[in-house]
C-alpha positions in Angstrom: 134.0 190.8 87.8 131.5 189.4 85.5 132.8 188.3 82.2 131.7 190.3 79.1 129.7 188.4 76.5 129.4 188.3 72.8 127.5 185.8 70.6 130.3 183.4 70.7 132.6 184.2 73.8 132.5 184.8 77.4 135.8 186.7 78.1 137.5 187.8 81.3 140.4 190.5 81.6 143.4 190.7 83.9 142.7 193.2 86.6 143.5 193.8 90.1 140.7 195.5 92.1 141.4 199.1 93.0 140.7 198.3 96.7 144.0 196.3 96.8 146.3 198.0 94.4 148.5 199.1 97.4 147.7 196.2 100.0 144.9 193.9 100.9 142.6 194.4 103.8 144.7 191.9 105.6 147.8 194.2 105.0 149.4 192.0 102.4 151.4 194.3 100.2 151.3 194.0 96.3 155.0 194.0 95.5 156.6 194.0 92.2 155.7 190.9 90.2 158.5 188.3 89.6 160.0 185.1 90.8 161.8 186.9 93.6 158.6 186.8 95.7 158.8 183.0 96.1 162.7 182.7 96.0 164.1 182.9 99.8 167.6 182.8 100.6 169.2 183.4 97.2 168.4 183.9 93.5 165.8 181.9 91.9 167.0 178.6 90.5 165.4 179.1 87.0 165.6 182.8 85.9 164.3 183.7 82.4 167.1 183.2 80.0 168.3 186.0 77.6 170.1 185.4 74.3 172.4 187.6 72.2 172.4 185.1 69.4 168.8 184.6 67.9 169.9 181.3 66.2 171.0 180.0 69.6 167.6 181.1 71.1 165.9 179.3 68.3 167.6 176.0 69.2 166.7 176.5 73.0 163.2 177.3 72.2 162.8 174.2 70.1 164.3 171.8 72.7 162.0 173.4 75.3 159.0 172.9 72.9 159.9 169.2 72.4 160.3 168.9 76.2 157.0 170.1 76.7 155.7 167.5 74.3 157.5 164.7 76.3 155.7 166.2 79.5 152.4 166.2 77.9 152.9 162.6 76.6 153.9 161.4 80.0 150.9 162.9 81.5 148.7 161.4 78.8 147.5 164.4 77.0 147.8 162.7 73.5 144.6 161.7 71.7 145.4 160.1 68.3 147.0 162.8 66.0 145.1 165.7 67.8 147.0 168.2 69.7 149.6 171.0 68.8 152.2 173.3 70.3 153.4 176.4 68.5 156.4 178.8 69.2 157.2 182.0 67.5 160.4 181.9 65.7 163.1 184.2 67.4 164.9 184.7 64.2 161.9 185.6 61.9 159.1 186.5 64.3 156.3 186.5 61.6 156.8 182.7 61.3 156.3 180.0 63.8 157.2 176.4 64.7 154.7 173.5 65.1 154.8 169.8 65.5 154.4 167.5 62.5 151.2 165.6 62.2 151.0 161.9 63.3 153.9 161.6 65.7 153.2 160.6 69.3 154.2 163.5 71.8 156.6 161.1 73.6 158.6 160.6 70.4 159.0 164.2 69.3 162.4 165.9 69.2 163.6 169.5 68.5 164.6 168.5 65.1 161.2 167.1 64.2 159.5 170.8 64.4 158.1 172.5 61.3 158.5 176.2 60.6 155.6 177.9 58.7 154.6 181.4 57.6 151.3 183.2 58.2 149.9 181.6 55.0 150.8 178.0 56.0 153.7 177.6 53.7 156.3 175.2 55.1 159.7 176.9 55.2 162.1 174.4 57.0 162.5 171.9 59.6 161.4 168.2 59.3 159.8 167.2 56.0 156.2 166.4 56.7 152.9 167.8 57.0 151.2 169.7 59.9 147.7 169.7 61.5 145.3 172.0 59.6 143.3 172.9 62.6 146.4 173.5 64.6 147.5 175.8 61.8 144.1 177.6 61.8 144.2 178.2 65.7 147.8 178.9 66.3 148.4 181.3 63.4 145.4 183.4 64.5 146.7 183.4 68.1 150.1 184.5 66.9 148.8 187.3 65.0 146.2 188.5 67.6 148.6 188.4 70.5 152.2 189.9 69.6 152.9 189.6 73.3 152.8 185.8 73.4 155.4 183.5 71.9 153.7 180.2 72.4 150.4 178.4 72.4 149.4 174.8 73.6 146.3 172.8 72.7 145.6 169.2 73.2 142.5 167.0 73.8 143.3 166.1 77.3 140.8 164.1 79.3 139.8 166.3 82.0 139.7 169.5 79.8 137.5 167.8 77.4 135.3 166.7 80.2 134.9 170.0 81.8 134.6 171.9 78.5 131.2 170.4 78.0 129.8 172.6 80.7 130.9 175.8 78.9 131.6 177.5 82.2 134.8 179.2 83.6 136.8 177.7 86.4 136.0 178.6 89.9 138.7 179.9 92.2 138.6 176.8 94.4 142.2 176.7 95.4 145.4 178.6 95.4 146.6 177.1 92.0 143.3 177.9 90.3 144.1 181.7 91.1 146.5 181.7 88.3 143.6 181.9 86.0 141.7 184.6 88.1 140.0 186.8 85.5 142.7 185.5 83.0 140.7 182.8 81.1 137.7 182.8 78.9 135.1 180.3 77.6 134.7 179.9 73.8 130.9 178.8 73.7 130.3 178.5 70.0 131.8 175.1 68.9 131.6 175.2 65.2 133.2 171.6 64.6 136.8 170.9 64.0 138.7 174.1 63.6 140.0 173.4 60.1 138.4 176.6 58.8 140.3 179.9 59.1 137.3 181.7 60.4 136.9 179.1 63.3 140.5 179.4 64.1 140.2 183.2 64.4 137.2 182.9 66.8 139.1 180.7 69.1 142.0 183.1 69.2 139.7 186.0 69.8 138.2 184.2 72.7 141.5 184.0 74.5 141.5 187.8 74.7 144.4 189.1 76.7 144.3 186.2 79.2 146.4 183.1 79.7 143.9 180.7 77.8 140.5 179.5 77.2 138.2 176.6 77.8 136.7 175.5 74.4 133.3 174.3 74.8 132.9 170.7 73.7 136.6 170.8 72.5 139.3 171.1 75.2 141.8 173.6 76.4 144.2 176.2 75.0 146.8 178.2 76.8 149.3 180.9 75.7 152.5 182.4 77.1 155.5 184.6 76.7 157.6 181.5 76.6 156.9 177.9 75.7 157.6 177.0 79.3 154.9 179.5 80.6 152.3 178.2 78.1 153.2 174.6 78.8 153.0 174.9 82.5 149.7 176.9 82.3 148.2 173.8 80.2 149.2 171.2 82.8 147.8 173.5 85.4 144.6 174.1 83.7 144.2 170.5 83.0 144.7 169.6 86.8 142.4 172.6 87.7 139.6 171.2 85.5 140.2 167.8 87.1 139.8 169.4 90.7 136.7 171.4 89.5 135.0 168.1 88.4 135.8 166.4 91.7 134.6 169.3 93.7 131.5 169.7 91.7 130.8 165.9 92.3 131.2 166.3 95.9 129.0 169.4 95.9 126.3 167.2 94.3 126.4 165.0 97.1 125.7 168.0 99.6 129.2 169.2 100.5 129.3 173.0 100.0 132.2 174.6 98.1 134.1 177.5 99.6 135.2 179.8 96.9 138.2 182.0 97.3 137.3 185.6 97.7 137.9 188.2 95.0 140.5 190.0 97.0 142.5 187.0 97.9 142.2 185.5 94.4 143.6 188.8 92.8 146.3 189.0 95.2 147.4 185.4 94.6 147.1 186.0 90.9 149.4 189.1 91.2 152.0 187.3 93.1 152.1 183.9 91.3 150.9 184.3 87.7 153.8 186.5 86.1 155.9 185.2 83.3 159.1 184.7 85.5 157.2 182.6 88.0 155.2 180.7 85.4 158.4 179.9 83.3 160.1 178.5 86.5 157.2 176.2 87.4 157.7 174.0 84.2 161.4 173.5 85.0 161.0 170.6 87.5 159.0 168.6 85.0 161.4 169.4 82.3 164.4 168.4 84.3 162.7 165.1 85.0 162.2 164.4 81.4 165.9 165.2 80.7 166.7 162.6 83.5 164.7 160.0 82.0 165.5 160.5 78.3 167.1 163.7 76.8 166.9 162.5 73.3 164.5 165.4 72.6 167.4 167.7 72.8 168.5 167.3 69.4 171.1 170.3 69.1 172.5 170.0 72.6 173.2 166.2 72.0 174.7 166.9 68.5 177.1 169.5 70.1 178.0 167.0 72.7 178.7 164.3 70.2 180.8 166.6 68.1 182.7 167.7 71.2 183.4 164.2 72.1 184.5 163.2 68.6 186.8 166.2 68.5 188.4 165.2 71.9 188.8 161.6 70.8 190.8 162.8 67.7 192.9 165.4 69.5 
């Protein structure tokens, strides 16, 4: 599919070609989407959680948000004070949580996050300030996409490098197919996105996809869960790295083999659903817990309280 274009964006949409709605020409059936497609021999190890208590869900969301920052920090996505993650608040969905300005990703905890409303008023959480550009982009994204609950943006190295070409990613490998017809290019860089209008343009560029390449800026991804959005960011960053490597080899005369439309659409259908994308972040998150679980503010406070109670019993 050729991306549609406006004066500032080139946007793709999530579609499956009608020729393979039932099966591919290879006879591969398009089954119901979900993590069950890759879990063999039993239930998937990381199903999407459900909550009856919205305040309990809030704590869980904030801990996973902080865990995503630890993952980003370990992967080297930080660049000074740039970069932000936001999550819609489960208790008051017209507000969202965002990281405080000026704290390294590797030092953030769940208790550090700040909740703001649609007008940028700080409601609760850590005392501090937030990134104005982060608010402009994320507030617009949450307004335009009620189906997503999280958004991630950093100035990661390969995302910045590839963004200068202003081109969408090619379907060079299986993992890249998670972005098949589901990412856009925002090609009207207007400077640092402090202005409300610039943030709205960036959010509009994402369309109904998984994210966007912001020309001369970097990457942004969105998701139903913070885990989905964060995994997609790590994947888009790695995919940009692979694209740059492949382009460099192609410049030396090595031809690239692009995955066909049918195969890419099939792979997207089977791999890029919210359950599977949620699960994909869990190995990295478990590694962060293994190394240092200090980001889990609420869980650790409950453990400490239980330990104190046991000691006085």
